[in-house]
N, C-alpha and C positions, 0 to 999 in steps of 0.2 A: 504494499499499499504506500504509494509515494505521494507526499504532500505536494500540491501545486497551489502557490499563492500568487496573488496579484501584486503584493508588496515585495520591496527588495530588502535584502539584508546587506547592511554596509559592514564590512570587515575592514578594521583599521589596525595595522600592525607594522612596526618599523622593520621587522624582519621579512624581506621579500619572499624567501623560501617558505617560511610558515604561513605567510599570508596567501601565497598561491596555492599551496597544498590544502589549506582550510577552504578557500574559494572553490577549488576543484571538488572537494567532498560534498560541499553544499550544492553545486551545480549538478553533480551526479544524482543527488537527492531531489532534483527538479526545483530548486530555489533559484531565484533571480538574484544575482550577486554583483555588488560594486565593491571595489577595493581601494584603499588609500594607504600610503606609508607615513603620512605626517598629519598631525592634528589640524593644521591650517587647510590642507587639501580636503579632509574629512569634513570640516566645518562648512567649507564651500559646498560640498555635496549635500550635507544636511539642509543648508538653508537655501540653496538655489536650484534644487532638484525638482523637475516638474512631476515626476512620479514620487510618491511618498516612500521614504525609508521606513519600512515597517518594523525592522529589527536592528539592533546594533551590537557588534562585538568590537571591543578596542582593548588595546594595551594601556595600562594606567600611565606608564612612562613612555612618552613619545618625544621625538626631536622637535625643537621649536618652542614656541610660547604656549600652545594649546596642547593640553594632556588629555587623557582618557576621561578624567573627572569632569572637565569642562565640557567635553563632548557629551557625557551623560546627562549633564544639565541641560544642554541644548536640546538633546533628544527628548527629555522629559517635559519640555515646553509643548511638544506635540502629543506625546504619549505618556501622561503622568502616572498611569498604572501599569505599564509594561516595563519589565526589567531589562536593564543593560547587562550584558555579560562582559565582565572586565577582568583581564589577566594582570596580576600584579606580583610583586615579589614576596608578599605575605598576604595571607587571607585575612580579611577584616569584615566587619558588619557594615552594611549600607542602610542608612535611614530611609532611603527610597525603596528598598527591597531589590536592589541590583544583586547580581550573583557575581561574587568576587572570587576567582579561582587563583590558587597559588602555583604560578609558572606551569600552566597546563600543557598537555600535548595536543596535537591537532585532533586526535580522536576524542579526547575529553571535551574539547570545546565544540566539535561537530555534534557530539551526542547531546551535550548541553542545550545547543541551539535547537536541535530537533526536539527535545523534550519540552522546552519553553514553548516553541511554536505550537506543537501538537497539543499542549495543555490549553493554550489559549483558544485553539480552534474547537477543542471539545467544550470549552466553556461557553463559546459563542453559539454552538450547536445546541446546547442545553438550554439556552435562553430563549423565552418566547419572542416572537417577532414584535416589533413595535416598542420595546423597552430599551431605552437608552442605557449606555454603561453607567451613567450616574444613577439611574433609578434602580438598576440591579444591585448596586452597593448598598442602598438604603434599606 
């Protein structure tokens, strides 16, 4: 059962090999993927993309002025209830419910992305038509 979505996954990682292997795994699973190697490039994609970026994976430490935490904040402006998957040097808690992984492998990130998206799709499918995300939370 391959998930097919209309929204893109944005993968942001300064390691080009890791980024491309993860993007390839997501594409094989029928996800649309965009990649960036810097926070500045990712921010441009998040803010100027005509198609919505539905899901975000990023490394916490990125070259330049914009890191993964800033990207997560920008992403939450559009999707306040969706978690960002963040790779960091240490595991920590996120006040917004983001998933922070300690130096994960491509396989761990790929499985986490799939788990988060499938969980969101299952929640949407179980919600009656006509109810907004806000009303479901009440």
